[in-house]
TORVONU-13582 format. One line per 5 residues: their letters; for each residue x, y, z of N, C-alpha, C, O. Coordinates in steps of 0.001 Angstrom, whole numbers, padded with zeros to 6 digits, m for minus. Layout:
REM residues N
A) X:Y:Z:X:Y:Z:X:Y:Z:X:Y:Z; ...
This chain:
REM residues 235
MTDSG) 137500:121808:082189:136517:120804:082516:136626:120470:083986:137603:120832:084642; 135619:119776:084506:135592:119503:085930:135623:118010:086220:135268:117184:085378; 136054:117687:087431:136076:116301:087880:135961:116309:089389:136867:116768:090084; 134819:115788:089911:134599:115684:091352:134792:117009:092073:135386:117059:093150; 134293:118064:091482:134350:119360:092155:135660:120088:091977:135823:121183:092515
NVICP) 136617:119515:091231:137886:120189:090973:137904:120742:089560:137157:120280:088697; 138755:121727:089323:138969:122254:087983:140248:121631:087433:141300:121693:088069; 140152:121031:086246:141315:120379:085635:141991:121369:084696:141385:121821:083725; 143235:121702:084983:143953:122653:084134:144468:121940:082893:144488:120709:082870; 144888:122670:081854:145332:122047:080604:146455:121043:080798:146588:120126:079987
HGAAH) 147265:121177:081834:148387:120273:082050:148001:119075:082906:148857:118257:083245; 146726:118960:083260:146263:117777:083977:146230:117924:085481:145735:117022:086157; 146729:119012:086043:146722:119168:087496:145356:119636:087956:144733:120480:087312; 144897:119100:089049:143578:119458:089573:143725:120517:090646:144523:120372:091572; 142956:121577:090517:142963:122640:091513:141566:122753:092106:140607:122854:091342
PRHRP) 141401:122742:093398:140074:122855:094003:139432:124188:093678:140105:125214:093575; 138117:124154:093520:137375:125389:093293:137530:126303:094513:137577:125836:095652; 137607:127583:094258:137690:128549:095354:136274:128955:095757:135820:130070:095499; 135594:127996:096404:134239:128249:096869:134223:128000:098370:134555:126899:098809; 133858:128963:099142:133872:128803:100593:133063:127594:101029:131980:127333:100505
SGQYA) 133610:126849:102010:132926:125658:102500:131556:126003:103059:130648:125172:103034; 131400:127216:103560:130108:127640:104083:129016:127620:103039:127851:127386:103357; 129393:127870:101767:128404:127838:100693:127903:126424:100462:126717:126214:100207; 128811:125445:100553:128407:124046:100409:127453:123668:101537:126428:123027:101308; 127801:124071:102747:126964:123763:103908:125589:124395:103763:124575:123771:104077
AADTR) 125558:125622:103292:124280:126308:103107:123441:125609:102048:122228:125466:102200; 124095:125173:100970:123380:124468:099898:122826:123143:100408:121693:122779:100092; 123620:122421:101197:123163:121141:101753:121980:121356:102692:121021:120585:102684; 122057:122406:103495:120961:122719:104420:119695:123056:103650:118599:122638:104024; 119855:123816:102568:118694:124203:101757:118079:122972:101091:116857:122829:101059
RAAII) 118915:122093:100563:118411:120862:099933:117656:120013:100944:116590:119475:100644; 118217:119896:102142:117571:119091:103182:116219:119674:103555:115256:118935:103765; 116143:121004:103638:114876:121660:103984:113834:121422:102895:112656:121221:103191; 114266:121444:101642:113344:121214:100525:112844:119774:100547:111657:119524:100338; 113748:118823:100800:113358:117409:100862:112369:117176:101998:111383:116461:101825
DAALA) 112625:117776:103161:111711:117619:104295:110336:118205:103972:109310:117614:104308; 110322:119369:103320:109049:119992:102964:108299:119149:101931:107083:118980:102022; 109031:118627:100956:108409:117791:099932:107874:116500:100543:106778:116056:100202; 108643:115899:101441:108201:114670:102106:106885:114914:102842:105943:114129:102733; 106836:116015:103593:105627:116328:104365:104429:116567:103446:103325:116104:103732
LFAKA) 104644:117284:102349:103530:117604:101450:103108:116382:100643:101913:116151:100459; 104073:115591:100155:103730:114370:099434:102926:113432:100332:101982:112782:099882; 103316:113369:101620:102614:112502:102563:101197:112994:102822:100273:112197:102983; 101035:114312:102861:099727:114902:103181:098794:114938:101977:097616:114599:102088; 099322:115349:100827:098468:115580:099658:098725:114625:098509:097951:114584:097552
GYLNS) 099807:113852:098590:100181:112999:097464:101072:113745:096491:101134:114974:096512; 101751:113014:095653:102666:113622:094686:101909:114446:093654:102317:115557:093317; 100814:113901:093159:100101:114542:092059:099500:115884:092454:099344:116767:091611; 099164:116042:093726:098542:117282:094197:099534:118247:094847:099133:119243:095451; 100802:117955:094724:101838:118799:095340:102645:119499:094254:103444:118866:093564
SLAKI) 102440:120781:094104:103176:121545:093100:104499:122033:093681:104678:122076:094898; 105413:122397:092803:106685:122964:093263:106455:124255:094029:107188:124564:094968; 105447:125003:093633:105149:126262:094325:104719:125990:095769:105129:126703:096684; 103893:124961:095970:103451:124614:097322:104625:124106:098166:104757:124452:099340; 105464:123289:097551:106639:122774:098265:107566:123923:098631:108098:123973:099740
AAEAG) 107756:124845:097694:108618:125998:097941:108094:126832:099098:108869:127301:099932; 106779:127019:099150:106186:127799:100237:106442:127126:101585:106733:127794:102578; 106329:125790:101607:106578:125039:102839:108043:125142:103259:108354:125176:104450; 108938:125191:102276:110377:125206:102554:110926:126612:102737:112097:126780:103077; 110093:127626:102516:110545:129005:102651:111499:129424:101548:112444:130178:101781
TSATV) 111243:128922:100332:112108:129264:099207:111235:129457:097970:110040:129724:098098; 111801:129328:096794:111037:129521:095558:111122:128271:094686:112022:127447:094848; 110178:128143:093764:110184:127019:092834:111453:127044:091975:111974:125994:091598; 111942:128240:091672:113166:128363:090881:114353:127762:091614:115184:127087:091006; 114437:128005:092924:115530:127436:093718:115423:125916:093753:116438:125227:093657
ITHHF) 114215:125383:093888:114023:123938:093898:114490:123339:092570:115180:122320:092545; 114105:123981:091479:114524:123498:090159:116035:123560:090012:116637:122681:089395; 116654:124594:090576:118109:124722:090530:118777:123543:091229:119770:123006:090738; 118233:123142:092372:118854:122078:093160:118508:120675:092666:119335:119767:092752; 117295:120491:092149:116850:119133:091822:116521:118926:090342:116433:117786:089886
GSKQR) 116344:119985:089609:116089:119846:088182:114621:119755:087827:114176:120396:086875; 113853:118966:088579:112437:118794:088271:111715:118215:089489:112339:117736:090436; 110405:118271:089438:109598:117695:090519:109812:116184:090597:109839:115613:091687; 109962:115545:089451:110170:114097:089432:111490:113725:090111:111549:112754:090866; 112537:114489:089846:113829:114209:090484:113770:114511:091978:114435:113850:092775
LLMAV) 112982:115503:092351:112794:115794:093774:112103:114619:094450:112469:114242:095563; 111111:114040:093790:110430:112869:094347:111425:111744:094605:111392:111119:095665; 112300:111484:093655:113272:110404:093840:114233:110730:094978:114663:109833:095703; 114572:112009:095142:115439:112401:096254:114732:112160:097583:115359:111749:098559; 113433:112414:097618:112655:112168:098834:112630:110671:099153:112815:110280:100305
LEARE) 112404:109844:098149:112349:108395:098368:113709:107858:098809:113792:106975:099663; 114772:108400:098218:116120:107992:098636:116392:108404:100082:117009:107656:100840; 115928:109600:100459:116119:110067:101831:115375:109159:102805:115867:108874:103897; 114189:108708:102403:113408:107788:103239:114193:106500:103487:114258:106016:104617; 114783:105955:102436:115576:104728:102569:116793:104972:103457:117127:104147:104308
ERTVR) 117449:106107:103253:118672:106403:104010:118385:106524:105499:119198:106098:106320; 117232:107103:105862:116891:107232:107277:116739:105860:107919:117166:105649:109054; 116134:104937:107197:115964:103584:107717:117308:102886:107860:117574:102233:108869; 118151:103028:106842:119454:102366:106871:120322:102914:107994:121046:102161:108644; 120252:104241:108229:121041:104831:109310:120645:104248:110664:121486:104093:111550
TFGRL) 119370:103928:110819:118888:103420:112097:119093:101916:112236:119477:101438:113303; 118838:101160:111155:118848:099712:111252:119946:099039:110438:120136:097828:110549; 120669:099799:109623:121547:099142:108674:120661:098485:107626:119481:098814:107506; 121225:097573:106883:120421:096800:105946:119678:095752:106753:120291:094947:107454; 118359:095764:106654:117548:094902:107488:117944:093443:107311:118378:093027:106236
GPDSG) 117788:092679:108376:118199:091291:108489:118144:090414:107261:119035:089581:107096; 117124:090544:106353:117075:089663:105204:118346:089609:104388:118613:088597:103741; 119142:090671:104400:120377:090681:103625:121606:090351:104475:122736:090421:103992; 121383:089996:105728:122518:089806:106626:123058:088389:106628:124085:088116:107248; 122372:087481:105937:122870:086118:105843:122363:085194:106928:122770:084033:106959
GDDVR) 121489:085648:107828:120987:084815:108905:119935:083831:108424:119469:083910:107287; 119558:082885:109314:118534:081917:108945:117526:081711:110075:116809:080711:110091; 117469:082647:111016:116577:082535:112155:115294:083304:111873:115301:084535:111849; 114197:082592:111660:112952:083242:111284:112432:084145:112397:111851:085195:112122; 112636:083743:113651:112169:084587:114764:112973:085890:114828:112407:086954:115076
ALFRE) 114271:085810:114608:115099:087028:114602:114666:087946:113471:114638:089166:113636; 114329:087370:112325:113857:088165:111190:112575:088901:111546:112459:090104:111316; 111610:088176:112109:110326:088791:112432:110470:089859:113511:109769:090870:113481; 111376:089641:114463:111596:090662:115496:112206:091920:114885:111875:093033:115293; 113096:091746:113907:113674:092908:113224:112610:093672:112447:112584:094903:112451
VLALA) 111732:092922:111780:110652:093542:111022:109754:094352:111960:109336:095460:111622; 109460:093801:113132:108640:094506:114113:109349:095741:114662:108720:096780:114866; 110643:095633:114898:111407:096780:115383:111397:097907:114353:111311:099081:114711; 111487:097546:113076:111437:098556:112018:110054:099206:111965:109942:100415:111759; 109005:098408:112151:107646:098958:112166:107489:099945:113318:106887:101006:113157
AYNLT) 108035:099588:114480:107964:100494:115635:108727:101780:115365:108266:102862:115726; 109887:101672:114735:110656:102868:114387:109872:103759:113429:109870:104981:113576; 109207:103152:112451:108452:103938:111479:107349:104753:112139:106978:105819:111648; 106823:104245:113260:105783:104994:113961:106328:106283:114567:105561:107204:114848; 107628:106359:114769:108228:107597:115268:108436:108591:114130:108791:109746:114365
QPGLI) 108213:108133:112885:108338:108972:111697:107022:108876:110916:107017:108361:109798; 105910:109360:111477:104606:109147:110839:104518:109663:109406:103769:109125:108591; 105277:110697:109107:105265:111200:107735:105742:110167:106732:105290:110150:105587; 106657:109303:107163:107168:108272:106264:106096:107240:105953:105985:106772:104819; 105295:106880:106975:104212:105923:106743:103176:106524:105802:102720:105865:104867
ELHTR) 102808:107775:106054:101818:108431:105211:102344:108591:103782:101598:108429:102816; 103637:108912:103658:104248:109020:102335:104156:107694:101598:103735:107645:100443; 104554:106613:102275:104533:105289:101657:103109:104914:101257:102883:104406:100159; 102146:105165:102152:100754:104790:101889:100199:105521:100679:099596:104905:099800; 100401:106831:100631:099863:107620:099516:100577:107310:098202:099936:107077:097176
LSAEA) 101908:107309:098244:102653:107143:096995:102519:105739:096423:102443:105578:095205; 102489:104716:097281:102358:103355:096767:101010:103170:096073:100905:102418:095104; 099963:103867:096580:098659:103804:095922:098702:104535:094581:098230:104014:093571; 099265:105730:094572:099368:106494:093326:100225:105763:092297:099937:105781:091100; 101286:105119:092789:102265:104502:091890:101762:103224:091238:102483:102606:090456
GDPSH) 100528:102817:091550:099942:101699:090826:099772:102019:089349:099713:101115:088515; 099693:103293:089030:099618:103757:087640:101017:103683:087033:101927:104354:087519; 101210:102885:085985:102545:102748:085376:103167:104057:084910:104384:104137:084742; 102342:105093:084698:102886:106373:084238:103383:107236:085394:104019:108265:085165; 103101:106831:086628:103539:107604:087789:105058:107528:087907:105631:106458:087701
PAHAY) 105722:108634:088231:107190:108625:088294:107773:107698:089364:108944:107329:089285; 106972:107319:090359:107483:106426:091405:107117:104961:091144:107414:104094:091966; 106479:104686:090012:106039:103309:089734:107208:102328:089736:107152:101283:090384; 108256:102672:089010:109411:101768:088915:110074:101590:090276:110523:100495:090613; 110133:102667:091056:110744:102586:092385:110001:101591:093262:110619:100720:093875
FAERY) 108670:101713:093326:107896:100822:094194:107897:099391:093670:107948:098446:094458; 107842:099219:092350:107893:097868:091788:109200:097184:092165:109212:096021:092568; 110308:097926:092029:111627:097366:092382:111719:097112:093874:112256:096088:094296; 111200:098037:094684:111301:097912:096138:110526:096698:096639:111026:095945:097475; 109305:096503:096132:108522:095344:096560:109223:094043:096195:109258:093105:096991
ERVAH) 109775:093990:095000:110481:092777:094587:111718:092544:095454:112002:091414:095853; 112449:093620:095740:113667:093498:096547:113362:093036:097967:114017:092132:098488; 112362:093663:098590:112032:093310:099970:111446:091905:100050:111780:091139:100953; 110572:091568:099105:109991:090226:099092:111085:089174:098913:111060:088131:099566; 112037:089450:098034:113137:088510:097811:113989:088359:099069:114412:087255:099409
SLASV) 114239:089470:099754:115051:089417:100962:114363:088607:102059:114994:087772:102706; 113071:088853:102265:112318:088090:103252:112289:086606:102889:112516:085745:103739; 112010:086319:101623:111933:084929:101171:113277:084217:101314:113322:083016:101582; 114374:084962:101134:115703:084349:101246:115964:083850:102663:116491:082754:102856; 115591:084659:103652:115782:084233:105041:114860:083066:105369:115275:082107:106018
LQRSF) 113613:083145:104923:112673:082051:105161:113160:080755:104506:113014:079674:105076; 113731:080869:103319:114260:079679:102647:115427:079083:103420:115532:077864:103554; 116318:079957:103936:117442:079455:104719:116958:078820:106020:117516:077823:106480; 115917:079406:106607:115342:078837:107822:114725:077470:107522:114837:076539:108320; 114072:077364:106363:113500:076079:105941:114603:075042:105718:114486:073900:106162
DAGQL) 115667:075442:105033:116787:074532:104763:117484:074084:106043:118060:072998:106103; 117423:074955:107087:118044:074624:108367:117148:073732:109224:117526:073343:110329; 115972:073412:108717:115087:072511:109439:114202:073186:110470:113598:072508:111302; 114115:074521:110432:113285:075242:111410:111815:075268:111012:110942:075328:111878; 111527:075225:109703:110162:075397:109218:109562:074073:108741:110275:073158:108328
RSGTD) 108250:074001:108811:107542:072773:108478:107577:072474:106985:107735:073367:106153; 107428:071208:106678:107381:070771:105289:106224:071457:104572:105149:071632:105147; 106441:071841:103331:105407:072492:102533:105399:074000:102637:104611:074658:101956; 106263:074572:103480:106340:076033:103599:106800:076645:102279:107779:076190:101687; 106099:077668:101825:106450:078373:100590:107004:079751:100968:106230:080672:101226
PESIA) 108330:079903:101002:108931:081175:101434:108446:082387:100649:108229:083451:101230; 108276:082244:099352:107851:083375:098528:106442:083833:098916:106195:085031:099055; 105527:082888:099088:104152:083232:099456:104093:083876:100836:103357:084841:101046; 104868:083341:101774:104896:083898:103127:105447:085319:103105:104931:086197:103798; 106488:085549:102316:107076:086884:102207:106041:087879:101685:105932:088993:102196
REILA) 105278:087471:100659:104246:088359:100096:103142:088612:101124:102602:089716:101198; 102811:087599:101908:101789:087762:102942:102237:088777:103994:101452:089624:104420; 103484:088688:104402:104020:089615:105404:103933:091051:104894:103529:091950:105631; 104309:091267:103642:104239:092605:103055:102792:093089:102946:102500:094257:103204; 101888:092181:102559:100488:092565:102403:099883:092986:103740:099163:093983:103808
VSDGL) 100169:092235:104803:099640:092572:106128:100222:093901:106600:099503:094748:107131; 101524:094080:106406:102167:095330:106815:101548:096526:106110:101200:097518:106752; 101409:096438:104796:100857:097564:104042:099395:097811:104404:098965:098959:104514; 098636:096736:104588:097235:096899:104957:097075:097578:106301:096209:098439:106461; 097895:097203:107268:097838:097824:108585:098298:099283:108530:097782:100130:109259
QVQWA) 099269:099569:107663:099722:100955:107526:098599:101843:106996:098419:102968:107463; 097846:101337:106023:096722:102104:105486:095695:102363:106583:095214:103486:106734; 095355:101318:107353:094378:101480:108430:094897:102427:109513:094133:103216:110068; 096192:102349:109811:096801:103242:110807:096692:104691:110359:096370:105575:111153; 096965:104926:109077:096904:106296:108547:095473:106822:108577:095244:107976:108939
IAEGR) 094508:105982:108199:093107:106403:108190:092622:106681:109613:091841:107603:109848; 093102:105859:110566:092704:106033:111967:093495:107140:112651:093348:107361:113853; 094336:107837:111884:095156:108941:112395:095994:108513:113589:096104:109229:114585; 096586:107316:113465:097527:106840:114472:096897:106176:115681:097609:105794:116610; 095574:106028:115694:094937:105437:116875:094936:103907:116849:094570:103273:117838
LDFVG) 095337:103321:115746:095395:101861:115615:096702:101338:116219:097760:101938:116026; 096630:100227:116944:097826:099607:117512:098529:098797:116421:098465:097568:116387; 099192:099522:115544:099837:098908:114385:100814:097813:114795:100710:096687:114307; 101755:098116:115673:102775:097149:116056:102163:095956:116786:102563:094814:116559; 101188:096224:117667:100553:095138:118394:099846:094161:117467:099963:092947:117635
LYRAH) 099115:094683:116490:098406:093831:115539:099379:093094:114617:099176:091925:114290; 100423:093784:114211:101433:093172:113335:102161:092061:114087:102408:090988:113536; 102503:092327:115353:103167:091313:116183:102270:090079:116345:102742:088948:116233; 100985:090300:116607:100057:089183:116786:100012:088316:115532:099985:087088:115617; 100004:088968:114361:099999:088202:113108:101292:087399:112948:101253:086209:112636
LDRLT) 102427:088051:113163:103705:087364:112990:103900:086276:114036:104548:085267:113758; 103356:086461:115227:103429:085433:116264:102639:084199:115838:103131:083077:115960; 101411:084400:115337:100609:083278:114848:101296:082598:113674:101289:081372:113562; 101892:083408:112798:102580:082863:111634:103778:082014:112064:104027:080948:111501; 104513:082494:113059:105668:081742:113559:105224:080402:114137:105846:079375:113869
QALTV) 104161:080408:114919:103657:079157:115493:103224:078177:114409:103444:076972:114529; 102599:078704:113339:102115:077839:112265:103238:077299:111390:103133:076195:110855; 104313:078069:111242:105383:077695:110319:106468:076828:110944:106992:075924:110293; 106805:077095:112195:107979:076453:112794:107702:075013:113224:106581:074655:113587; 108740:074214:113171:108638:072810:113564:108290:072685:115037:107500:071820:115417
DGKGL) 108875:073549:115876:108618:073455:117323:107309:074127:117732:106864:073967:118869; 106682:074881:116814:105386:075474:117078:105378:076618:118076:104319:077017:118559; 106553:077145:118386:106635:078237:119358:106496:079588:118657:106798:079723:117472; 106030:080590:119419:105860:081924:118866:107099:082788:119019:108216:082282:119128; 106887:084095:119025:108014:085035:119069:108519:085320:120464:109631:085826:120615
GGPTE) 107737:085011:121499:108129:085418:122837:107690:086857:123081:106969:087442:122272; 108128:087418:124199:107723:088768:124570:108326:089832:123670:109337:089595:123009; 107699:091018:123644:108213:092141:122843:109615:092532:123266:109960:092478:124447; 110421:092927:122290:111766:093433:122579:111708:094920:122867:110703:095573:122587; 112785:095457:123427:112842:096893:123719:112700:097726:122455:112100:098801:122478
AERLP) 113259:097223:121340:113205:097975:120084:111763:098154:119597:111461:099129:118909; 110878:097223:119948:109485:097330:119525:108734:098398:120314:107624:098780:119942; 109323:098871:121378:108655:099851:122234:109159:101262:121953:108958:102159:122771; 109812:101473:120809:110408:102769:120500:109454:103950:120640:109851:104961:121219; 108207:103881:120137:107325:105043:120281:107032:105352:121717:106304:106302:122008
């Protein structure tokens, strides 16, 4: 029997498999190429219109190899979505809502910096736009992922807004949950328009203008976000 890539002998001693490390590296490279090809095709054509054969052609491999590595198209989709999350985390860590802060302006600047970063990865925006629309169907394999993600992100945003309210930064009557949902709705709406306009829309500029107005309306001191940060100028 096996345990973490080792072979367990009858006496309980673990012996590493005699598989050259180069084979592992080659397998990892092949998996990464398949994920990149699937991400690009899902973003361009959507999940429903992307067959394993088409993905295999993009990746320079075969549908059989994809099935060997991922098991099914549905599992490949989840690997693509996980890769999308990992790319964001590698760049930003866990976004500010989970960091324990209570500064609403710092939160909004982080959100804007993430939006600017996403523009350097246009395939990710197109993937999110297409799949989130498709995943409105409860039978879609990504439905549960997007439902959980929206709840998680909304909760994280609302948590920071609530802490900012408790710290006396926000005006009486502020509803953190509603504001969090509004922020997500504006972001997603602008992403759809950006994708339709083939990148010609000033996504970050429009998003910043909205968050600046929101900051002025919500905060006790009535001040906005101030000038753009360097992170917002990533593209």
